[in-house]
N, C-alpha and C positions, 0 to 999 in steps of 0.2 A: 500546410504545416504538419509535420509528423510528431506524434506524441511518443515520448520515450519514458518508460518502456511501452511497447505496443500491447494491445489487448491479447494478441496471440502469444506473446512472450509471457504475459502475466498468467494466462490460463494454463501454462505448463506448471506453474506453482500452485494455483488454486483453480480448480476446474469449473467452478460455478460462478457465473457473472454476478448473480445476486450476492453471494458470499463475498466476492471481491469488492463490490460496491459498499456493502455494509461494513466490512473490515476497514476499508480505506477511509470511509467517512468517520468512523469512531476514532481511528488513529489521527486523522486530521484535526479533530476536536482536541485530542490530547496534546498534539503539537502546539495548537493555538494557545491552550491554557498553560502548558509547562515549558514550552520552548526547548525541550530536550529531544535531540535527534539521535537515531540509532545508526545513521550513516554519516560519513564525513563528506563535506563538499557536494551537496546535492545539486543536480542540474536545474531542478525546478525551484521557482521562488514561491509557489503556492503550496499550501499545506497538503492538499489532496495529492498533488504531484509528488511531493516528498514522501507521503505515505505509500504511494504506488511504487516509488523507487525502493523503499524499505521492504515491501513485499517481494519485489523482484530480486533484491539482494539476499533474501532468505532470513531477514531479521524479524519478520512477522509471519506467523503461520496460523492456520485455523485448525482447531481440533473439534471434529464433529461431536455433538452431544449424543449420548446413547438414546435410542428410541424406546 
């Protein structure tokens, strides 16, 4: 079974796997609590999958903190 979007596709949006996991987990919790989606008609039924689809669609981004 292939995951959509793939990790390679997602890394074109956010290059760090750690950041990708953290961002998608936070967003999945928001989706669980609020039931508000930033994309229409997601392919995934799970909140993490929906969060990953939102990242791939460019609806979620990561702004690195200053060091």
